[in-house]
C-alpha positions in Angstrom: 12.5 12.2 23.3 10.4 15.8 23.1 8.7 17.3 26.3 5.4 16.6 25.2 5.7 13.1 24.2 7.8 13.0 27.4 4.2 14.4 29.3 2.2 12.0 27.3 4.1 9.1 28.1 3.8 9.6 31.8 -0.1 10.0 31.8 -0.4 7.0 29.5 1.5 5.4 32.0 -0.9 6.4 34.6 -4.0 4.8 32.7 -4.8 7.6 30.1 -5.8 6.5 27.1 -6.2 9.4 25.2 -2.8 10.1 26.1 -1.8 7.0 24.6 -4.1 7.2 21.9 -1.7 10.7 20.9 1.5 8.4 21.4 -0.1 6.3 18.8 -0.9 8.6 16.1 2.7 9.6 16.4 4.2 6.4 15.7 1.3 3.5 13.8 2.4 4.8 10.7 6.1 3.8 10.6 5.3 1.0 12.6 3.1 -0.3 9.8 5.5 0.7 7.1 8.2 -1.6 8.5 5.8 -4.1 9.4 4.9 -3.9 6.0 8.0 -4.1 4.1 8.7 -7.1 6.8 5.8 -9.1 5.9 4.6 -8.4 2.5 1.0 -8.0 3.5 -1.2 -5.2 4.5 -3.1 -7.3 6.7 -0.4 -9.3 8.1 1.3 -5.7 8.9 -2.3 -4.4 10.5 -2.6 -7.5 12.8 0.9 -7.0 14.0 0.9 -3.1 14.8 -2.3 -3.7 16.6 -0.6 -6.6 18.6 2.3 -4.3 18.8 0.3 -1.5 20.3 -1.6 -4.2 22.7 1.8 -5.3 24.2 3.4 -1.5 24.2 0.0 -0.4 26.1 0.0 -3.8 28.8 3.7 -2.9 28.9 3.6 0.8 29.4 4.1 0.7 33.2 7.6 -1.0 33.1 8.3 1.3 30.8 11.6 3.4 32.5 12.2 5.2 29.6 15.9 4.1 28.9 15.4 4.2 25.7 13.4 6.1 23.1 10.2 5.4 22.9 10.3 4.7 19.5 13.1 2.5 19.9 10.8 0.6 22.4 8.1 0.7 20.0 10.0 -0.9 17.2 11.7 -3.4 19.4 8.0 -4.8 20.1 7.2 -4.5 16.8 9.9 -6.8 15.6 9.0 -9.2 17.9 5.5 -9.7 16.7 6.1 -9.2 13.4 8.6 -12.9 14.4 5.9 -14.1 16.5 3.4 -13.5 13.6 5.7 -15.7 10.9 6.5 -18.4 13.5 10.4 -17.1 12.8 10.3 -17.8 9.3 11.3 -16.0 6.3 7.8 -14.7 4.5 6.5 -15.4 1.1 6.7 -11.8 0.2 4.0 -10.1 -2.1 4.9 -6.5 -1.7 2.8 -5.0 -4.9 -0.1 -5.7 -1.6 2.0 -3.1 0.2 0.4 0.5 0.6 1.3 2.9 3.5 -1.4 4.9 5.3 -0.9 8.4 6.8 2.4 10.7 6.3 2.2 11.8 2.7 5.8 11.4 2.5 5.3 7.6 3.1 2.8 7.5 0.2 5.7 9.9 -1.7 8.4 7.4 -0.6 6.7 4.5 -1.8 4.8 5.7 -4.8 8.7 6.3 -6.1 9.4 3.0 -5.1 9.8 0.7 -8.1 8.6 -2.8 -8.3 12.3 -4.2 -8.4 13.2 -2.3 -5.8 10.5 -3.6 -3.6 11.4 -7.2 -4.8 15.4 -6.2 -4.3 14.6 -5.3 -0.7 12.3 -8.3 0.0 15.3 -10.6 -1.4 18.1 -9.3 1.0 18.9 -11.4 4.1 16.8 -10.1 7.3 20.1 -9.4 9.1 20.6 -6.8 6.2 16.7 -5.9 5.7 15.7 -5.3 9.0 18.8 -2.5 9.7 18.0 -1.1 6.4 14.0 -0.6 7.0 14.7 0.7 10.3 17.4 3.2 9.2 15.3 4.4 5.4 12.0 3.7 6.4 11.9 4.1 10.1 14.1 7.1 10.3 15.9 5.3 13.6 19.4 6.3 14.4 22.1 3.6 14.2 21.8 3.8 18.0 18.0 3.1 18.1 18.5 0.1 15.7 21.5 -1.2 18.1 19.3 -0.9 20.9 16.0 -2.2 18.8 18.2 -5.4 17.4 20.4 -5.5 20.4 23.7 -5.4 18.5 26.9 -3.5 18.9 26.3 0.1 16.5 29.1 -0.9 14.8 27.1 -4.6 13.6 24.1 -1.8 12.6 26.3 0.3 10.5 27.9 -2.8 8.8 24.9 -4.4 8.0 23.1 -1.4 6.7 26.4 -0.6 4.6 26.5 -4.2 3.2 22.6 -4.0 2.7 22.5 -0.8 1.1 25.6 -2.1 -1.3 23.5 -5.4 -2.1 20.7 -3.5 -3.1 23.3 -1.3 -5.1 24.4 -4.1 -6.8 21.1 -6.2 -7.5 19.4 -3.0 -9.0 22.8 -2.3 -11.3 23.6 1.1 -9.4 26.6 2.6 -7.9 27.4 1.2 -4.6 26.8 3.8 -1.7 30.4 5.2 -0.3 31.3 4.9 2.9 29.8 8.0 3.6 26.8 7.0 3.5 27.5 5.3 6.9 27.5 8.0 8.9 24.3 7.8 11.4 
């Protein structure tokens, strides 16, 4: 965590809403992207991100800093997504998903074909979630392992297998073991 983020976090933990707002600005676009890809709906993603941020604000005094703030926020987000869905597999309409914020996210989204979005949606959640957290949210394997509460080796395996399944579905070259580094 960067020193500036640590300072903002300490201020937010003491009730400084402005500091929390700055932290939210840093993380909300990535949270929205992951939620939208998991839920397949901009409206549902916006609701889940809002719920995530409310939970984060109320839980902030208990955040000890053992994990990165982004890891903690993504763990809260995953729980909110599961709560929102009632832990059932969603009906995905990814054509409606448009990402806000960072221009790099919009460019990446524009480059994703409908076929890739359908392939992502068809992945088992065990593979889709780690792939999204790595390739969309940019979390490290260690951060993903913390978020999902599984060993790092499991994360590596699931990302590798998820990417391989995507490659098979899309008819492209399967990822090499080099892509397992994280």
